[in-house]
N, C-alpha and C positions, 0 to 999 in steps of 0.2 A: 505492499501500501501505500502512496506517494505521500510526500507532505501536502499536496491540498487535498486528497483524501482523508485526510486526520482530521486536519483544520473541521471540513463539512462533517465529519462524524462529532467530534468536542463540539460544534454547536448544535447540530441534534441534540447529543447528550444532554447538553443546556438546558434547552426546549423544553428535555422530557425531566427533567428532575427538580424543574421550578416548580413544574405543576404540583400543588401541594395532594397528595393520595394519604392512603392508611398508615403508611411508616410516618411521616411525616406529623400526622394526627395523633399520632403514638409517641412522637419525640415530642410537641409541644406538650400534649396531657402531663407527660412525667415530668419535663421539664417544669412547668408551673407548678406539679407540687412538691417533688421533690431536690429541684435543683439543675444545673446544668450538666453535671455531673453523669444523672439517669438520662437523661438525651443523650449524652456521649456513646452512655453504655449501651443504650439501643441502637444506636449506628451501627456500633460494632455489632451487634447483636445481625443487624439487616447483611452488613457489608459479611462474615459470615453462610448468612445464607445466599447469598447471592454466589459468592466461591461454590456453594454446590450446585444451584442453578448451570450457574456457568461451565461449571465440568460436567454434568449431565448434559447437555447443549453439543461441548465438543465432543462427548460418546455419539451421540445420533437423537437430536430430538425428533422424530418424528416415531422413531423406536420408542422413546422413552415417555414421547406425550401418550402414546397408546397403550401400553405396557401399565404405566401409573396412573393413571385416573381414578383409580378407588382411594389411591394413597393422597391425594392428590383431595378428595372430598373429606378424608377421614382428618386428616390436617387441617382444613378448615374450619370443620365442626367442634375439634379438639381447641382449636387458636381462639374461636370466638366465644365458648364456653369460658375458657380459662378470661379472657379480656373482659366479657362483661362482671366476671368474678374481681377482678381485680380493680374493674371500677368501681363496683358498687364498695369495696374496700377502702379506693382512695376517698370515692365520697363519703361518708362516715370518720373518717379520723378527723382528728380535731389538735395535731400535733401534726409538727414536720420533722422533730427532734426523730434520728437513725440513731438508735443504740449502736452503740459500740459493738457489744456482742453480735447482733444483726446484721454489720454491715458488709461481711462477706456473702450472705446470704441474699441481701438485697440487690447488691453488686451482680450476683450470678443471674438473679430473680433480671433484672432488665436486659443482660446480654440475651437468656431467655425469652421475652415479650416479643426482642427485635426479629428473632429469628422467628418464634413462631407467626409475627406478622408479614414478615415477607414470604412464608410458604403456606399462609392462610389465603391467599392471593392468586392463584391459577392465574391470573390475570398478567402480572410478574413475568410468569415462565413463559408463558406462550406468547409476549410482548418480546421477551428477549429471544425468542427463539425467531418472531419475523425480521426482527429487528435488527440484528446482528447480520443476519447475511445479504443485507441490502448492501455494505460494503464489504464484502469477500472477493479475492480475487481467483480466479477461476484457475490460476495460473501458479497459485502455491497452496502449501497446505490448508485444508480447510480448517481442523483441530487445531491447530495452534495459530489462526488468523483468531479464531473464536476465542481461543483464551487470551491471546493480547489485548482483542476489544474489550474484551468483557471486564477485563483488570482498569484499562481505563474507564470504562463506565462507570465502573465501583470507585475508583480516584474521584472522580469529577461529581459521585453520587453523597460521596463520603464528605466532600468539602461543602458543599450547601447543607448538608441533613445538617453538621456540626453545625453550621452556621447558622440555624434554625435553634437548635440547644441553646448556644451561646447566646442568641438577640433575646430568647425566651427567657432565658436565665438569669438578663441582667435586667431585664422588664420584673421578674419577681423578686430580685434584691430592691427592688426601688422600691415595693410596697410596702404598708405599713403593714403592722403586725395584727394590727385590728383587724386586716381586711384579707388574712392568708387564709382563714377558712374556707371562704366567699373563692379564692382561686383553688382550693382542693377539692369543692365540689364542681365547679368549671372542668378542670383537670378530670375526674372520677365522671364527670359525664359527658367529656370526649371519649375513653375511653370506653364506654357503654356503648355510645354512639356505632363507635368503630367495633367494637364483638359484634352487636345486631347488622351492620351495616354487609358483615366479611361473611356473616348466618345464612341470609339471606340473598347475598350477591352468587346467586346460579350458574346467569351466564358465563 
């Protein structure tokens, strides 16, 4: 792929990642409730999910999409229930202090949330399978190109997703403690809506 094609691909990635979706909703919700660190950990989880998706695409998109239709459905439903549960817990919180003893568990949970959300939305996998091939060169190794373009897509996505976490983290920090309970409810409500959206989005 030439330099000009790379520029086109990066621009296309930029257009894609700036449009808010399930991943951005999750990042904003957790950042408002628990701070920028939670949002960044969500980004880590989504990146891990994308790595797996890109690896499967490199193996063979059509074969994977046909054989794993049941898997996508199961993960989507599990992820939906999990997000609704987390949204309810966040909505009911009256404090934002995370105990030191629960810090590791909390961090792991945020990473898991990011991973589940990206895999709970089968359209992400289908989109990558339709988007990346548009920029492939038939004279080069397909699998290697998919991996390289996928990693570039991940890099651009990570930058903008992390920006959401940082910006909303700053917004959270300037809010008076008297209003933090309201922000918690907003974050929890967003998680519940996200879970319901994923559960009902069969197309």
